[in-house]
Jmol script that loads the backbone (N, CA, C; Angstrom):
load data "model"
ATOM      1  N   UNK A   1      66.714  87.820 -18.022  1.00  0.00           N
ATOM      2  CA  UNK A   1      65.554  87.261 -17.372  1.00  0.00           C
ATOM      3  C   UNK A   1      65.654  85.749 -17.396  1.00  0.00           C
ATOM      4  N   UNK A   2      65.391  85.134 -16.273  1.00  0.00           N
ATOM      5  CA  UNK A   2      65.470  83.680 -16.161  1.00  0.00           C
ATOM      6  C   UNK A   2      64.137  83.077 -16.582  1.00  0.00           C
ATOM      7  N   UNK A   3      64.217  81.918 -17.226  1.00  0.00           N
ATOM      8  CA  UNK A   3      62.983  81.226 -17.609  1.00  0.00           C
ATOM      9  C   UNK A   3      62.807  80.002 -16.730  1.00  0.00           C
ATOM     10  N   UNK A   4      61.558  79.698 -16.442  1.00  0.00           N
ATOM     11  CA  UNK A   4      61.233  78.527 -15.624  1.00  0.00           C
ATOM     12  C   UNK A   4      60.630  77.481 -16.554  1.00  0.00           C
ATOM     13  N   UNK A   5      61.165  76.275 -16.537  1.00  0.00           N
ATOM     14  CA  UNK A   5      60.630  75.236 -17.424  1.00  0.00           C
ATOM     15  C   UNK A   5      59.146  74.981 -17.146  1.00  0.00           C
ATOM     16  N   UNK A   6      58.408  74.730 -18.191  1.00  0.00           N
ATOM     17  CA  UNK A   6      56.968  74.483 -18.076  1.00  0.00           C
ATOM     18  C   UNK A   6      56.694  73.257 -17.217  1.00  0.00           C
ATOM     19  N   UNK A   7      57.520  72.229 -17.301  1.00  0.00           N
ATOM     20  CA  UNK A   7      57.293  71.022 -16.502  1.00  0.00           C
ATOM     21  C   UNK A   7      57.365  71.329 -15.008  1.00  0.00           C
ATOM     22  N   UNK A   8      58.264  72.238 -14.618  1.00  0.00           N
ATOM     23  CA  UNK A   8      58.370  72.611 -13.211  1.00  0.00           C
ATOM     24  C   UNK A   8      57.111  73.345 -12.754  1.00  0.00           C
ATOM     25  N   UNK A   9      56.630  74.246 -13.568  1.00  0.00           N
ATOM     26  CA  UNK A   9      55.410  74.988 -13.237  1.00  0.00           C
ATOM     27  C   UNK A   9      54.227  74.026 -13.140  1.00  0.00           C
ATOM     28  N   UNK A  10      54.142  73.077 -14.057  1.00  0.00           N
ATOM     29  CA  UNK A  10      53.054  72.091 -14.032  1.00  0.00           C
ATOM     30  C   UNK A  10      53.097  71.278 -12.747  1.00  0.00           C
ATOM     31  N   UNK A  11      54.296  70.876 -12.345  1.00  0.00           N
ATOM     32  CA  UNK A  11      54.448  70.109 -11.115  1.00  0.00           C
ATOM     33  C   UNK A  11      53.958  70.910  -9.909  1.00  0.00           C
ATOM     34  N   UNK A  12      54.368  72.165  -9.827  1.00  0.00           N
ATOM     35  CA  UNK A  12      53.977  73.025  -8.708  1.00  0.00           C
ATOM     36  C   UNK A  12      52.460  73.200  -8.679  1.00  0.00           C
ATOM     37  N   UNK A  13      51.858  73.446  -9.819  1.00  0.00           N
ATOM     38  CA  UNK A  13      50.402  73.620  -9.878  1.00  0.00           C
ATOM     39  C   UNK A  13      49.679  72.349  -9.454  1.00  0.00           C
ATOM     40  N   UNK A  14      50.134  71.222  -9.950  1.00  0.00           N
ATOM     41  CA  UNK A  14      49.500  69.948  -9.618  1.00  0.00           C
ATOM     42  C   UNK A  14      49.654  69.639  -8.128  1.00  0.00           C
ATOM     43  N   UNK A  15      50.847  69.877  -7.599  1.00  0.00           N
ATOM     44  CA  UNK A  15      51.124  69.576  -6.201  1.00  0.00           C
ATOM     45  C   UNK A  15      50.250  70.415  -5.268  1.00  0.00           C
ATOM     46  N   UNK A  16      50.136  71.690  -5.560  1.00  0.00           N
ATOM     47  CA  UNK A  16      49.418  72.577  -4.651  1.00  0.00           C
ATOM     48  C   UNK A  16      47.911  72.622  -4.895  1.00  0.00           C
ATOM     49  N   UNK A  17      47.441  72.047  -5.977  1.00  0.00           N
ATOM     50  CA  UNK A  17      45.994  72.045  -6.222  1.00  0.00           C
ATOM     51  C   UNK A  17      45.328  70.762  -5.747  1.00  0.00           C
ATOM     52  N   UNK A  18      46.094  69.759  -5.341  1.00  0.00           N
ATOM     53  CA  UNK A  18      45.512  68.527  -4.790  1.00  0.00           C
ATOM     54  C   UNK A  18      45.327  68.704  -3.294  1.00  0.00           C
ATOM     55  N   UNK A  19      44.095  68.675  -2.862  1.00  0.00           N
ATOM     56  CA  UNK A  19      43.817  68.850  -1.437  1.00  0.00           C
ATOM     57  C   UNK A  19      44.035  67.532  -0.702  1.00  0.00           C
ATOM     58  N   UNK A  20      44.239  67.579   0.609  1.00  0.00           N
ATOM     59  CA  UNK A  20      44.367  66.339   1.385  1.00  0.00           C
ATOM     60  C   UNK A  20      43.144  65.439   1.233  1.00  0.00           C
ATOM     61  N   UNK A  21      41.967  66.037   1.093  1.00  0.00           N
ATOM     62  CA  UNK A  21      40.746  65.237   0.916  1.00  0.00           C
ATOM     63  C   UNK A  21      40.787  64.472  -0.402  1.00  0.00           C
ATOM     64  N   UNK A  22      41.273  65.116  -1.463  1.00  0.00           N
ATOM     65  CA  UNK A  22      41.373  64.444  -2.762  1.00  0.00           C
ATOM     66  C   UNK A  22      42.392  63.311  -2.703  1.00  0.00           C
ATOM     67  N   UNK A  23      43.491  63.546  -2.029  1.00  0.00           N
ATOM     68  CA  UNK A  23      44.517  62.511  -1.897  1.00  0.00           C
ATOM     69  C   UNK A  23      43.961  61.325  -1.124  1.00  0.00           C
ATOM     70  N   UNK A  24      43.258  61.584  -0.014  1.00  0.00           N
ATOM     71  CA  UNK A  24      42.661  60.505   0.784  1.00  0.00           C
ATOM     72  C   UNK A  24      41.625  59.739  -0.034  1.00  0.00           C
ATOM     73  N   UNK A  25      40.835  60.461  -0.819  1.00  0.00           N
ATOM     74  CA  UNK A  25      39.820  59.807  -1.657  1.00  0.00           C
ATOM     75  C   UNK A  25      40.485  58.901  -2.695  1.00  0.00           C
ATOM     76  N   UNK A  26      41.551  59.379  -3.317  1.00  0.00           N
ATOM     77  CA  UNK A  26      42.271  58.560  -4.299  1.00  0.00           C
ATOM     78  C   UNK A  26      42.855  57.305  -3.657  1.00  0.00           C
ATOM     79  N   UNK A  27      43.395  57.446  -2.448  1.00  0.00           N
ATOM     80  CA  UNK A  27      43.946  56.282  -1.753  1.00  0.00           C
ATOM     81  C   UNK A  27      42.852  55.284  -1.411  1.00  0.00           C
ATOM     82  N   UNK A  28      41.678  55.762  -1.010  1.00  0.00           N
ATOM     83  CA  UNK A  28      40.552  54.875  -0.693  1.00  0.00           C
ATOM     84  C   UNK A  28      40.086  54.131  -1.936  1.00  0.00           C
ATOM     85  N   UNK A  29      40.046  54.820  -3.065  1.00  0.00           N
ATOM     86  CA  UNK A  29      39.647  54.172  -4.320  1.00  0.00           C
ATOM     87  C   UNK A  29      40.651  53.098  -4.700  1.00  0.00           C
ATOM     88  N   UNK A  30      41.947  53.405  -4.600  1.00  0.00           N
ATOM     89  CA  UNK A  30      42.979  52.420  -4.921  1.00  0.00           C
ATOM     90  C   UNK A  30      42.872  51.205  -4.009  1.00  0.00           C
ATOM     91  N   UNK A  31      42.629  51.427  -2.719  1.00  0.00           N
ATOM     92  CA  UNK A  31      42.480  50.326  -1.768  1.00  0.00           C
ATOM     93  C   UNK A  31      41.268  49.478  -2.119  1.00  0.00           C
ATOM     94  N   UNK A  32      40.175  50.121  -2.473  1.00  0.00           N
ATOM     95  CA  UNK A  32      38.953  49.407  -2.851  1.00  0.00           C
ATOM     96  C   UNK A  32      39.187  48.552  -4.088  1.00  0.00           C
ATOM     97  N   UNK A  33      39.917  49.077  -5.036  1.00  0.00           N
ATOM     98  CA  UNK A  33      40.211  48.320  -6.256  1.00  0.00           C
ATOM     99  C   UNK A  33      41.033  47.089  -5.916  1.00  0.00           C
ATOM    100  N   UNK A  34      42.006  47.227  -5.016  1.00  0.00           N
ATOM    101  CA  UNK A  34      42.819  46.069  -4.625  1.00  0.00           C
ATOM    102  C   UNK A  34      41.957  45.012  -3.947  1.00  0.00           C
ATOM    103  N   UNK A  35      41.021  45.432  -3.095  1.00  0.00           N
ATOM    104  CA  UNK A  35      40.155  44.494  -2.387  1.00  0.00           C
ATOM    105  C   UNK A  35      39.273  43.740  -3.368  1.00  0.00           C
ATOM    106  N   UNK A  36      38.787  44.406  -4.397  1.00  0.00           N
ATOM    107  CA  UNK A  36      37.889  43.789  -5.351  1.00  0.00           C
ATOM    108  C   UNK A  36      38.590  42.800  -6.268  1.00  0.00           C
ATOM    109  N   UNK A  37      39.888  42.761  -6.261  1.00  0.00           N
ATOM    110  CA  UNK A  37      40.617  41.889  -7.166  1.00  0.00           C
ATOM    111  C   UNK A  37      40.812  40.489  -6.606  1.00  0.00           C
ATOM    112  N   UNK A  38      39.903  40.011  -5.763  1.00  0.00           N
ATOM    113  CA  UNK A  38      40.038  38.645  -5.274  1.00  0.00           C
ATOM    114  C   UNK A  38      39.893  37.700  -6.460  1.00  0.00           C
ATOM    115  N   UNK A  39      40.601  36.613  -6.389  1.00  0.00           N
ATOM    116  CA  UNK A  39      40.642  35.680  -7.509  1.00  0.00           C
ATOM    117  C   UNK A  39      39.894  34.408  -7.176  1.00  0.00           C
ATOM    118  N   UNK A  40      39.581  33.661  -8.227  1.00  0.00           N
ATOM    119  CA  UNK A  40      38.924  32.369  -8.074  1.00  0.00           C
ATOM    120  C   UNK A  40      39.911  31.287  -8.496  1.00  0.00           C
ATOM    121  N   UNK A  41      39.960  30.219  -7.708  1.00  0.00           N
ATOM    122  CA  UNK A  41      40.868  29.109  -7.968  1.00  0.00           C
ATOM    123  C   UNK A  41      40.061  27.815  -8.011  1.00  0.00           C
ATOM    124  N   UNK A  42      40.463  26.909  -8.866  1.00  0.00           N
ATOM    125  CA  UNK A  42      39.789  25.620  -9.009  1.00  0.00           C
ATOM    126  C   UNK A  42      40.734  24.513  -8.558  1.00  0.00           C
ATOM    127  N   UNK A  43      40.225  23.626  -7.710  1.00  0.00           N
ATOM    128  CA  UNK A  43      40.937  22.396  -7.372  1.00  0.00           C
ATOM    129  C   UNK A  43      40.059  21.255  -7.848  1.00  0.00           C
ATOM    130  N   UNK A  44      40.602  20.480  -8.751  1.00  0.00           N
ATOM    131  CA  UNK A  44      39.858  19.360  -9.321  1.00  0.00           C
ATOM    132  C   UNK A  44      40.106  18.101  -8.496  1.00  0.00           C
ATOM    133  N   UNK A  45      39.064  17.329  -8.301  1.00  0.00           N
ATOM    134  CA  UNK A  45      39.189  16.035  -7.628  1.00  0.00           C
ATOM    135  C   UNK A  45      39.043  14.979  -8.715  1.00  0.00           C
ATOM    136  N   UNK A  46      40.128  14.207  -8.899  1.00  0.00           N
ATOM    137  CA  UNK A  46      40.138  13.234  -9.992  1.00  0.00           C
ATOM    138  C   UNK A  46      41.145  12.131  -9.675  1.00  0.00           C
ATOM    139  N   UNK A  47      40.769  10.900  -9.937  1.00  0.00           N
ATOM    140  CA  UNK A  47      41.641   9.734  -9.724  1.00  0.00           C
ATOM    141  C   UNK A  47      42.200   9.702  -8.298  1.00  0.00           C
ATOM    142  N   UNK A  48      41.310   9.959  -7.343  1.00  0.00           N
ATOM    143  CA  UNK A  48      41.659   9.959  -5.916  1.00  0.00           C
ATOM    144  C   UNK A  48      42.782  10.942  -5.581  1.00  0.00           C
ATOM    145  N   UNK A  49      42.772  12.111  -6.244  1.00  0.00           N
ATOM    146  CA  UNK A  49      43.766  13.158  -5.996  1.00  0.00           C
ATOM    147  C   UNK A  49      43.105  14.527  -6.052  1.00  0.00           C
ATOM    148  N   UNK A  50      43.690  15.469  -5.314  1.00  0.00           N
ATOM    149  CA  UNK A  50      43.347  16.879  -5.454  1.00  0.00           C
ATOM    150  C   UNK A  50      44.348  17.473  -6.441  1.00  0.00           C
ATOM    151  N   UNK A  51      43.861  18.119  -7.485  1.00  0.00           N
ATOM    152  CA  UNK A  51      44.739  18.651  -8.526  1.00  0.00           C
ATOM    153  C   UNK A  51      44.462  20.147  -8.691  1.00  0.00           C
ATOM    154  N   UNK A  52      45.387  21.028  -8.304  1.00  0.00           N
ATOM    155  CA  UNK A  52      46.660  20.741  -7.653  1.00  0.00           C
ATOM    156  C   UNK A  52      46.447  20.413  -6.173  1.00  0.00           C
ATOM    157  N   UNK A  53      47.428  19.756  -5.580  1.00  0.00           N
ATOM    158  CA  UNK A  53      47.312  19.416  -4.155  1.00  0.00           C
ATOM    159  C   UNK A  53      47.960  20.479  -3.259  1.00  0.00           C
ATOM    160  N   UNK A  54      48.585  21.482  -3.878  1.00  0.00           N
ATOM    161  CA  UNK A  54      49.151  22.619  -3.150  1.00  0.00           C
ATOM    162  C   UNK A  54      48.792  23.877  -3.930  1.00  0.00           C
ATOM    163  N   UNK A  55      48.290  24.869  -3.210  1.00  0.00           N
ATOM    164  CA  UNK A  55      47.896  26.105  -3.877  1.00  0.00           C
ATOM    165  C   UNK A  55      48.215  27.288  -2.979  1.00  0.00           C
ATOM    166  N   UNK A  56      48.709  28.379  -3.584  1.00  0.00           N
ATOM    167  CA  UNK A  56      48.950  29.630  -2.866  1.00  0.00           C
ATOM    168  C   UNK A  56      47.921  30.640  -3.334  1.00  0.00           C
ATOM    169  N   UNK A  57      47.245  31.270  -2.378  1.00  0.00           N
ATOM    170  CA  UNK A  57      46.175  32.216  -2.691  1.00  0.00           C
ATOM    171  C   UNK A  57      46.306  33.447  -1.810  1.00  0.00           C
ATOM    172  N   UNK A  58      45.555  34.467  -2.132  1.00  0.00           N
ATOM    173  CA  UNK A  58      45.466  35.651  -1.278  1.00  0.00           C
ATOM    174  C   UNK A  58      44.274  35.498  -0.344  1.00  0.00           C
ATOM    175  N   UNK A  59      44.348  36.125   0.798  1.00  0.00           N
ATOM    176  CA  UNK A  59      43.236  36.086   1.747  1.00  0.00           C
ATOM    177  C   UNK A  59      41.984  36.626   1.054  1.00  0.00           C
ATOM    178  N   UNK A  60      40.881  35.881   1.181  1.00  0.00           N
ATOM    179  CA  UNK A  60      39.628  36.284   0.565  1.00  0.00           C
ATOM    180  C   UNK A  60      39.377  35.684  -0.803  1.00  0.00           C
ATOM    181  N   UNK A  61      40.410  35.087  -1.404  1.00  0.00           N
ATOM    182  CA  UNK A  61      40.205  34.422  -2.692  1.00  0.00           C
ATOM    183  C   UNK A  61      39.230  33.262  -2.520  1.00  0.00           C
ATOM    184  N   UNK A  62      38.514  32.941  -3.579  1.00  0.00           N
ATOM    185  CA  UNK A  62      37.569  31.830  -3.561  1.00  0.00           C
ATOM    186  C   UNK A  62      38.233  30.585  -4.132  1.00  0.00           C
ATOM    187  N   UNK A  63      38.111  29.490  -3.401  1.00  0.00           N
ATOM    188  CA  UNK A  63      38.618  28.199  -3.867  1.00  0.00           C
ATOM    189  C   UNK A  63      37.413  27.298  -4.095  1.00  0.00           C
ATOM    190  N   UNK A  64      37.310  26.744  -5.294  1.00  0.00           N
ATOM    191  CA  UNK A  64      36.221  25.830  -5.627  1.00  0.00           C
ATOM    192  C   UNK A  64      36.795  24.447  -5.886  1.00  0.00           C
ATOM    193  N   UNK A  65      36.267  23.472  -5.168  1.00  0.00           N
ATOM    194  CA  UNK A  65      36.633  22.072  -5.356  1.00  0.00           C
ATOM    195  C   UNK A  65      35.568  21.447  -6.256  1.00  0.00           C
ATOM    196  N   UNK A  66      35.993  20.814  -7.343  1.00  0.00           N
ATOM    197  CA  UNK A  66      35.059  20.177  -8.277  1.00  0.00           C
ATOM    198  C   UNK A  66      35.362  18.687  -8.329  1.00  0.00           C
ATOM    199  N   UNK A  67      34.362  17.874  -8.037  1.00  0.00           N
ATOM    200  CA  UNK A  67      34.545  16.420  -8.072  1.00  0.00           C
ATOM    201  C   UNK A  67      34.327  15.911  -9.495  1.00  0.00           C
ATOM    202  N   UNK A  68      35.413  15.556 -10.159  1.00  0.00           N
ATOM    203  CA  UNK A  68      35.362  14.956 -11.488  1.00  0.00           C
ATOM    204  C   UNK A  68      35.764  13.488 -11.430  1.00  0.00           C
ATOM    205  N   UNK A  69      35.631  12.894 -10.256  1.00  0.00           N
ATOM    206  CA  UNK A  69      35.973  11.488 -10.061  1.00  0.00           C
ATOM    207  C   UNK A  69      34.695  10.648 -10.142  1.00  0.00           C
ATOM    208  N   UNK A  70      34.865   9.345 -10.221  1.00  0.00           N
ATOM    209  CA  UNK A  70      33.709   8.449 -10.323  1.00  0.00           C
ATOM    210  C   UNK A  70      33.112   8.089  -8.968  1.00  0.00           C
ATOM    211  N   UNK A  71      33.811   8.450  -7.896  1.00  0.00           N
ATOM    212  CA  UNK A  71      33.327   8.140  -6.547  1.00  0.00           C
ATOM    213  C   UNK A  71      33.078   9.437  -5.778  1.00  0.00           C
ATOM    214  N   UNK A  72      32.312   9.335  -4.702  1.00  0.00           N
ATOM    215  CA  UNK A  72      32.008  10.497  -3.866  1.00  0.00           C
ATOM    216  C   UNK A  72      33.243  10.935  -3.078  1.00  0.00           C
ATOM    217  N   UNK A  73      33.304  12.241  -2.799  1.00  0.00           N
ATOM    218  CA  UNK A  73      34.395  12.811  -2.006  1.00  0.00           C
ATOM    219  C   UNK A  73      33.849  13.941  -1.141  1.00  0.00           C
ATOM    220  N   UNK A  74      34.647  14.335  -0.163  1.00  0.00           N
ATOM    221  CA  UNK A  74      34.406  15.565   0.579  1.00  0.00           C
ATOM    222  C   UNK A  74      35.749  16.243   0.782  1.00  0.00           C
ATOM    223  N   UNK A  75      35.729  17.425   1.376  1.00  0.00           N
ATOM    224  CA  UNK A  75      36.952  18.177   1.663  1.00  0.00           C
ATOM    225  C   UNK A  75      36.817  18.695   3.086  1.00  0.00           C
ATOM    226  N   UNK A  76      37.793  18.359   3.945  1.00  0.00           N
ATOM    227  CA  UNK A  76      37.725  18.741   5.355  1.00  0.00           C
ATOM    228  C   UNK A  76      39.077  19.279   5.811  1.00  0.00           C
ATOM    229  N   UNK A  77      39.044  20.385   6.546  1.00  0.00           N
ATOM    230  CA  UNK A  77      40.270  20.926   7.133  1.00  0.00           C
ATOM    231  C   UNK A  77      40.783  19.889   8.124  1.00  0.00           C
ATOM    232  N   UNK A  78      42.065  19.571   8.028  1.00  0.00           N
ATOM    233  CA  UNK A  78      42.601  18.407   8.734  1.00  0.00           C
ATOM    234  C   UNK A  78      42.822  18.605  10.234  1.00  0.00           C
ATOM    235  N   UNK A  79      43.416  19.701  10.631  1.00  0.00           N
ATOM    236  CA  UNK A  79      43.866  19.845  12.015  1.00  0.00           C
ATOM    237  C   UNK A  79      42.717  20.015  13.017  1.00  0.00           C
ATOM    238  N   UNK A  80      41.846  20.979  12.781  1.00  0.00           N
ATOM    239  CA  UNK A  80      40.789  21.278  13.759  1.00  0.00           C
ATOM    240  C   UNK A  80      39.379  21.037  13.225  1.00  0.00           C
ATOM    241  N   UNK A  81      39.286  20.630  11.976  1.00  0.00           N
ATOM    242  CA  UNK A  81      37.978  20.390  11.315  1.00  0.00           C
ATOM    243  C   UNK A  81      37.128  21.667  11.290  1.00  0.00           C
ATOM    244  N   UNK A  82      37.785  22.843  11.156  1.00  0.00           N
ATOM    245  CA  UNK A  82      37.071  24.122  11.151  1.00  0.00           C
ATOM    246  C   UNK A  82      36.072  24.224  10.006  1.00  0.00           C
ATOM    247  N   UNK A  83      36.383  23.610   8.900  1.00  0.00           N
ATOM    248  CA  UNK A  83      35.458  23.634   7.767  1.00  0.00           C
ATOM    249  C   UNK A  83      35.442  22.284   7.073  1.00  0.00           C
ATOM    250  N   UNK A  84      34.310  22.001   6.468  1.00  0.00           N
ATOM    251  CA  UNK A  84      34.141  20.734   5.761  1.00  0.00           C
ATOM    252  C   UNK A  84      33.032  20.892   4.729  1.00  0.00           C
ATOM    253  N   UNK A  85      33.242  20.282   3.588  1.00  0.00           N
ATOM    254  CA  UNK A  85      32.194  20.299   2.564  1.00  0.00           C
ATOM    255  C   UNK A  85      31.189  19.202   2.868  1.00  0.00           C
ATOM    256  N   UNK A  86      30.092  19.241   2.173  1.00  0.00           N
ATOM    257  CA  UNK A  86      29.177  18.101   2.216  1.00  0.00           C
ATOM    258  C   UNK A  86      29.711  17.060   1.233  1.00  0.00           C
ATOM    259  N   UNK A  87      29.092  15.922   1.212  1.00  0.00           N
ATOM    260  CA  UNK A  87      29.481  14.867   0.286  1.00  0.00           C
ATOM    261  C   UNK A  87      29.240  15.350  -1.143  1.00  0.00           C
ATOM    262  N   UNK A  88      30.252  15.202  -1.995  1.00  0.00           N
ATOM    263  CA  UNK A  88      30.133  15.636  -3.386  1.00  0.00           C
ATOM    264  C   UNK A  88      30.121  14.429  -4.314  1.00  0.00           C
ATOM    265  N   UNK A  89      29.063  14.311  -5.061  1.00  0.00           N
ATOM    266  CA  UNK A  89      28.990  13.282  -6.093  1.00  0.00           C
ATOM    267  C   UNK A  89      29.687  13.807  -7.339  1.00  0.00           C
ATOM    268  N   UNK A  90      29.909  12.939  -8.315  1.00  0.00           N
ATOM    269  CA  UNK A  90      30.562  13.350  -9.557  1.00  0.00           C
ATOM    270  C   UNK A  90      29.817  14.542 -10.166  1.00  0.00           C
ATOM    271  N   UNK A  91      30.588  15.574 -10.527  1.00  0.00           N
ATOM    272  CA  UNK A  91      30.024  16.773 -11.133  1.00  0.00           C
ATOM    273  C   UNK A  91      29.645  17.857 -10.143  1.00  0.00           C
ATOM    274  N   UNK A  92      29.598  17.532  -8.862  1.00  0.00           N
ATOM    275  CA  UNK A  92      29.262  18.531  -7.843  1.00  0.00           C
ATOM    276  C   UNK A  92      30.503  19.320  -7.438  1.00  0.00           C
ATOM    277  N   UNK A  93      30.263  20.496  -6.863  1.00  0.00           N
ATOM    278  CA  UNK A  93      31.374  21.335  -6.416  1.00  0.00           C
ATOM    279  C   UNK A  93      31.034  21.979  -5.078  1.00  0.00           C
ATOM    280  N   UNK A  94      32.061  22.515  -4.444  1.00  0.00           N
ATOM    281  CA  UNK A  94      31.923  23.220  -3.169  1.00  0.00           C
ATOM    282  C   UNK A  94      32.958  24.334  -3.148  1.00  0.00           C
ATOM    283  N   UNK A  95      32.563  25.513  -2.670  1.00  0.00           N
ATOM    284  CA  UNK A  95      33.462  26.669  -2.645  1.00  0.00           C
ATOM    285  C   UNK A  95      33.628  27.210  -1.238  1.00  0.00           C
ATOM    286  N   UNK A  96      34.766  27.853  -1.030  1.00  0.00           N
ATOM    287  CA  UNK A  96      35.065  28.482   0.255  1.00  0.00           C
ATOM    288  C   UNK A  96      35.950  29.697   0.017  1.00  0.00           C
ATOM    289  N   UNK A  97      35.936  30.623   0.970  1.00  0.00           N
ATOM    290  CA  UNK A  97      36.830  31.778   0.936  1.00  0.00           C
ATOM    291  C   UNK A  97      38.068  31.446   1.757  1.00  0.00           C
ATOM    292  N   UNK A  98      39.237  31.679   1.181  1.00  0.00           N
ATOM    293  CA  UNK A  98      40.492  31.389   1.879  1.00  0.00           C
ATOM    294  C   UNK A  98      40.729  32.432   2.964  1.00  0.00           C
ATOM    295  N   UNK A  99      40.995  31.953   4.180  1.00  0.00           N
ATOM    296  CA  UNK A  99      41.246  32.862   5.301  1.00  0.00           C
ATOM    297  C   UNK A  99      42.633  32.658   5.899  1.00  0.00           C
ATOM    298  N   UNK A 100      42.984  31.394   6.137  1.00  0.00           N
ATOM    299  CA  UNK A 100      44.282  31.063   6.737  1.00  0.00           C
ATOM    300  C   UNK A 100      44.836  29.811   6.062  1.00  0.00           C
ATOM    301  N   UNK A 101      46.123  29.566   6.297  1.00  0.00           N
ATOM    302  CA  UNK A 101      46.732  28.335   5.791  1.00  0.00           C
ATOM    303  C   UNK A 101      45.959  27.130   6.306  1.00  0.00           C
ATOM    304  N   UNK A 102      45.879  26.092   5.483  1.00  0.00           N
ATOM    305  CA  UNK A 102      45.153  24.900   5.917  1.00  0.00           C
ATOM    306  C   UNK A 102      45.638  23.662   5.179  1.00  0.00           C
ATOM    307  N   UNK A 103      45.749  22.579   5.927  1.00  0.00           N
ATOM    308  CA  UNK A 103      45.912  21.253   5.340  1.00  0.00           C
ATOM    309  C   UNK A 103      44.516  20.658   5.287  1.00  0.00           C
ATOM    310  N   UNK A 104      44.209  19.961   4.214  1.00  0.00           N
ATOM    311  CA  UNK A 104      42.874  19.376   4.084  1.00  0.00           C
ATOM    312  C   UNK A 104      42.982  17.963   3.532  1.00  0.00           C
ATOM    313  N   UNK A 105      41.888  17.215   3.656  1.00  0.00           N
ATOM    314  CA  UNK A 105      41.873  15.846   3.158  1.00  0.00           C
ATOM    315  C   UNK A 105      40.443  15.420   2.876  1.00  0.00           C
ATOM    316  N   UNK A 106      40.297  14.261   2.253  1.00  0.00           N
ATOM    317  CA  UNK A 106      38.988  13.659   2.024  1.00  0.00           C
ATOM    318  C   UNK A 106      38.770  12.647   3.143  1.00  0.00           C
ATOM    319  N   UNK A 107      37.692  12.791   3.912  1.00  0.00           N
ATOM    320  CA  UNK A 107      37.460  11.876   5.036  1.00  0.00           C
ATOM    321  C   UNK A 107      37.092  10.471   4.567  1.00  0.00           C
ATOM    322  N   UNK A 108      36.667  10.343   3.319  1.00  0.00           N
ATOM    323  CA  UNK A 108      36.319   9.027   2.777  1.00  0.00           C
ATOM    324  C   UNK A 108      37.540   8.285   2.237  1.00  0.00           C
ATOM    325  N   UNK A 109      38.554   9.041   1.843  1.00  0.00           N
ATOM    326  CA  UNK A 109      39.781   8.469   1.274  1.00  0.00           C
ATOM    327  C   UNK A 109      40.957   9.238   1.881  1.00  0.00           C
ATOM    328  N   UNK A 110      41.377   8.837   3.062  1.00  0.00           N
ATOM    329  CA  UNK A 110      42.331   9.633   3.853  1.00  0.00           C
ATOM    330  C   UNK A 110      43.703   9.788   3.208  1.00  0.00           C
ATOM    331  N   UNK A 111      43.974   9.038   2.152  1.00  0.00           N
ATOM    332  CA  UNK A 111      45.243   9.230   1.437  1.00  0.00           C
ATOM    333  C   UNK A 111      45.208  10.496   0.580  1.00  0.00           C
ATOM    334  N   UNK A 112      44.022  11.018   0.346  1.00  0.00           N
ATOM    335  CA  UNK A 112      43.872  12.238  -0.460  1.00  0.00           C
ATOM    336  C   UNK A 112      44.091  13.451   0.438  1.00  0.00           C
ATOM    337  N   UNK A 113      45.167  14.187   0.172  1.00  0.00           N
ATOM    338  CA  UNK A 113      45.501  15.342   1.005  1.00  0.00           C
ATOM    339  C   UNK A 113      45.934  16.509   0.137  1.00  0.00           C
ATOM    340  N   UNK A 114      45.778  17.707   0.692  1.00  0.00           N
ATOM    341  CA  UNK A 114      46.215  18.909   0.003  1.00  0.00           C
ATOM    342  C   UNK A 114      46.536  20.007   0.994  1.00  0.00           C
ATOM    343  N   UNK A 115      47.069  21.111   0.469  1.00  0.00           N
ATOM    344  CA  UNK A 115      47.458  22.234   1.333  1.00  0.00           C
ATOM    345  C   UNK A 115      47.107  23.547   0.645  1.00  0.00           C
ATOM    346  N   UNK A 116      46.541  24.451   1.444  1.00  0.00           N
ATOM    347  CA  UNK A 116      46.262  25.815   1.002  1.00  0.00           C
ATOM    348  C   UNK A 116      47.188  26.736   1.781  1.00  0.00           C
ATOM    349  N   UNK A 117      47.929  27.569   1.061  1.00  0.00           N
ATOM    350  CA  UNK A 117      48.779  28.569   1.712  1.00  0.00           C
ATOM    351  C   UNK A 117      48.221  29.941   1.365  1.00  0.00           C
ATOM    352  N   UNK A 118      47.902  30.711   2.394  1.00  0.00           N
ATOM    353  CA  UNK A 118      47.385  32.061   2.197  1.00  0.00           C
ATOM    354  C   UNK A 118      48.551  33.034   2.333  1.00  0.00           C
ATOM    355  N   UNK A 119      48.819  33.782   1.270  1.00  0.00           N
ATOM    356  CA  UNK A 119      49.926  34.740   1.268  1.00  0.00           C
ATOM    357  C   UNK A 119      49.645  35.864   2.250  1.00  0.00           C
ATOM    358  N   UNK A 120      50.683  36.311   2.906  1.00  0.00           N
ATOM    359  CA  UNK A 120      50.550  37.394   3.900  1.00  0.00           C
ATOM    360  C   UNK A 120      50.624  38.730   3.216  1.00  0.00           C
TER     361      UNK A 120
END
end "model"
wireframe off; spacefill off
backbone 0.3
color backbone group
């Protein structure tokens, strides 16, 4: 008489007892978990610089600019001016959700520049 390993029987039972609906539900849960894992990033404004001045993020991540400088600053998308913060005094911050790659700068101090790269 031939014996069948228990691991093989377990595999067969598991494979045939998972319905397509259960598999789809598990995939939806996994996808939802990935979506919820958006991250928060901080860009500090200090000594007339964005620190860091280059950042790579995922689409939907939150980027917060914090003005820790002694003078006022803003943050504006450079090419088309699609987004811009209000004037930030020392200690103030402004946040945005990353959607696409962007070069940005401070309109008050045009030498201050940075880049956001959104990973595909």
